[in-house]
C-alpha positions in Angstrom: 0.0 -43.0 44.6 3.3 -43.6 42.9 4.3 -42.5 39.3 4.1 -45.0 36.6 7.9 -45.4 36.4 8.4 -44.8 32.5 11.3 -47.1 31.4 12.0 -45.9 27.9 10.5 -44.6 24.6 9.1 -48.0 23.6 7.4 -47.1 20.3 7.0 -44.0 18.0 4.2 -43.7 15.6 4.4 -41.6 12.4 1.6 -40.8 10.1 2.7 -41.0 6.5 1.0 -40.0 3.2 2.3 -43.0 1.2 2.9 -46.2 3.3 4.8 -48.0 0.4 7.1 -45.0 -0.1 7.7 -44.8 3.6 8.4 -48.6 3.9 11.2 -48.1 1.2 12.6 -45.1 2.9 12.8 -46.5 6.5 13.5 -50.0 5.5 15.7 -49.6 2.5 17.2 -46.1 2.8 17.6 -46.0 6.6 18.1 -49.7 6.9 15.7 -50.3 9.8 14.7 -53.9 10.4 11.1 -54.6 9.2 9.2 -56.5 11.8 5.8 -57.0 10.4 2.9 -55.3 8.6 -0.7 -55.0 10.0 -2.7 -54.5 6.8 -4.1 -52.4 5.4 -2.4 -49.4 7.0 0.4 -50.2 9.3 4.1 -51.3 9.1 6.4 -51.8 12.0 10.2 -51.5 12.1 12.9 -51.8 14.9 15.2 -48.9 15.6 17.5 -49.8 18.4 15.4 -50.4 21.6 12.5 -48.4 20.0 9.7 -49.8 17.7 8.6 -47.5 14.8 5.1 -47.8 13.6 4.1 -46.2 10.2 0.5 -45.5 9.9 -1.0 -44.5 6.5 -3.0 -41.2 6.6 -6.7 -41.5 6.3 -8.1 -40.6 9.6 -6.8 -38.7 12.7 -3.3 -37.9 11.6 -1.0 -38.1 14.7 2.4 -38.6 15.6 2.8 -40.2 19.2 5.5 -41.5 21.5 4.7 -44.7 23.4 6.4 -45.0 26.9 7.3 -48.3 28.1 6.0 -49.2 31.5 6.0 -52.4 33.5 2.2 -52.5 34.0 -0.2 -50.3 32.0 -3.3 -50.9 34.2 -1.3 -49.8 37.2 0.2 -46.8 35.4 -3.4 -45.9 34.3 -4.6 -46.1 38.0 -1.7 -44.0 39.2 -2.2 -41.3 36.5 -5.9 -41.3 36.9 -5.5 -40.7 40.6 -3.3 -37.6 39.8 -6.0 -36.3 37.6 -4.8 -37.3 34.1 -7.6 -38.0 31.7 -7.4 -41.0 29.3 -8.6 -41.0 25.7 -8.2 -44.7 25.6 -8.3 -46.9 28.7 -5.9 -49.8 29.2 -6.5 -52.8 26.7 -4.8 -55.7 25.2 -3.9 -54.8 21.6 -1.9 -58.0 20.6 0.7 -60.5 21.5 4.4 -60.6 21.0 6.3 -63.8 21.7 3.5 -65.0 24.0 3.2 -61.9 26.0 0.0 -59.7 26.0 0.8 -56.2 24.7 -1.1 -53.6 26.8 -1.9 -50.0 25.6 -3.5 -47.0 27.1 -3.5 -43.3 25.7 -3.6 -40.2 27.7 -3.1 -36.5 27.0 -0.4 -34.1 28.2 -1.4 -30.7 29.4 -1.1 -29.3 25.9 -3.4 -32.1 24.5 -0.7 -34.2 22.9 -1.3 -38.0 22.8 0.9 -40.0 25.1 0.9 -43.8 24.9 1.8 -46.1 27.7 2.7 -49.7 26.5 4.0 -52.8 28.1 4.5 -56.4 27.0 
């Protein structure tokens, strides 16, 4: 089976200790465009072609890159066939401009979380 054909780094998630301070830094100091908040603990910014997700600490603190693919379920199938284990199977996590946003999370050989996203 073919590889999932990663197109880009679509999103980066950064865990922060103080969400409001992080929003001031990324939005005001760095000048990134604020997209939206997902209360109580998430804020999203645009950085070129990559979306930045700020996540307030309080659970499993993790920084993760989300790789853009055309079809998350197909990428999941291809990677599973190659022996990749998934921590989170494909699912729709929201909508942007009328398109479903699909997400799945697998692990690299070192145990780092790797996100696959489309939509």
